[in-house]
N, C-alpha and C positions, 0 to 999 in steps of 0.2 A: 504493499500499500505506500503510495507516493505521501510526501509531508502534505501535500493541497488535498487531497483526499481527505488524509485524517483530520486536517481543518474542516471541511465541510463536515463529514461526519460529527465531528464536535460542535460546531455552531447549528445543526440540523437539529441535533439532540437536544441542546441545550435551548433554545428556542421552543422545542417544544413545551416546557414548560410542568413536564411529568417526571416523578423521580423514577430514574432508571441506576442501572448498573454497567461502571464502562469498566469493561476488562480489556487489557491490550497485551498482546503476545507477540513477543518477537521472532517467533515461528511461524504464524498464524497465516496464512496463503488467502486472501482473499476472493471471492470467486469462487463457484460449484462449476465442475464439467456438465457440460450441454444435458447431456442425460440425467446428472442428479439431480438437477437445477428443474428441469421439466416435472421429474416426479414430484418433490417436492413442493413447489413451487403450483404447478398446473394440475398434475393429478391428483395429489394426497392434500392439497389447499392446507398447508401446516407452514406456509413461510413467505414471505413476499421477497422477491427477487430485485435486484438492484441493480442500474447500469454501471458498469465501469467510469463512465461520466460521471461521476455523483456529483450533485448539488445540493448543497443546506437545505433551499427550501425542499428539494424532493425528499430528505431524511425527515423534516418535521414532519410532512405529511403519512409519509409511510409510518414513522412511528406515532401518529397521531389514529390512523389505520388501525394499527397492532393495539393499541392501548384503549382504544376506547370506539365502540361504534360494532356493526353487522360483522366487518370483519373479524373483529378480535372474536365474536359470538360464533364466527363459522368457524374459526380455526380452534378453538377452544374444543367445538364439538366432531371436529374431525381428528383431533389428538385422542379424546374420549374414545372414538370408537376403533382407533389405530390400535390404541392400547390393549382393549376388548379382546379384537383379532389377534394381538401377539399373545397375549396369554393364554387363548385359548387354542394357539397353533404348539404352543411350548408345554400342553398336559401332554401325560403320557399317551392319550390316544387322539392328539392333534398333529397338523401335517409336518411341522418343523422337527416334535420331536420322533415321528416315525421316521422321516428321512433322514434324519443324523443317525440312529440305530441301525437304518439299512445300511448307510456307507459305514459305519464301523463295522458292521459284519461281512458287507462283502469287500471291501476293500482294507481296511484294516487286519480282520482275523484270516482272510486267506494268506 
């Protein structure tokens, strides 16, 4: 992330006037691979993507959308639904558990 992008994120976040937690990691790479972003943002609708040419006003608007409003409620509902699906899939009769068990039996134990 460039210094200019960091400033745009900082001002957009501060101008939002809502409490938030700001964490900066030196090894963090901003931006998703297109496939991941498509699923997370468009298919699952649990995140909002932002262009690499970020502007403070856009950050402020996106934060408002995320912290209050219809998008926040929709994202929360989607996250709860995905959590339920993940929990079901990881039970002994769930697809993830059964696929892992099949993998262990076929690949690791043969």
